[in-house]
N, C-alpha and C positions, 0 to 999 in steps of 0.2 A: 270166145272169152276164156280167158285161160284159168286154172282151178287154184288161184291165189285169191285169198280172203281179201275184200275190199273193205273201207272205213267205213262206218256207220256214223258218224258223226263229224263235221268239221271241228276242227283242234282251236279255232278260233272264235267262232259263236255257238256251236252246239247243235246247228240244225242237220236236217237229214239230207237235204235236197244237194246230195253231191254227185259230180257227173265226171268222168274220166277226160282228162286233158288232151289237147292234142299237142302237147309238149314232149309226151314221149312216156316210157313205163314208170308206172309210180306217181303219175302227177294227176291231180283232181283240180276240179274246181267246184266252188260252193257257190249257188246261183243266190243264196239268201243274203251274203255279206261282200259277193263279188271277190272273192280272195282265192288266189291260187294258191297250190301247196304240193309237194313232195314227199312221200312217204319210203323209207327204204329199211332195209332188214340188215344192220351192222354185224350182226354175229352174235355167238353165244356166249356169255359171260363164264369165266373160270370160276369153278367152285372155290367158294372161300372157308377157309377153317375157322371156326368160330368157339372161342372155349365155352365152358358152361357159364349158364345166366348167372350174372351175379345176385348173391342173396341180400333182400333188403336189410340195410343195419348190420351188414357186416363189411368193415373197413371203410366206410362212406361216411364216417363223423356225425353219424345221427344217431347212434347208439348212447 
């Protein structure tokens, strides 16, 4: 078995009875709801610059 993490819960029903699927890498089957799904890593998000948090009452028309 590879060192990759496995899902703990079915994304559809939340059950824990998951098994690797024969469909290939990243494919899983849920015995509880009979669904098959695939998980894959898409990549890292680029950091977004966020300005300072707005101060309540300043410039929002509530003061």
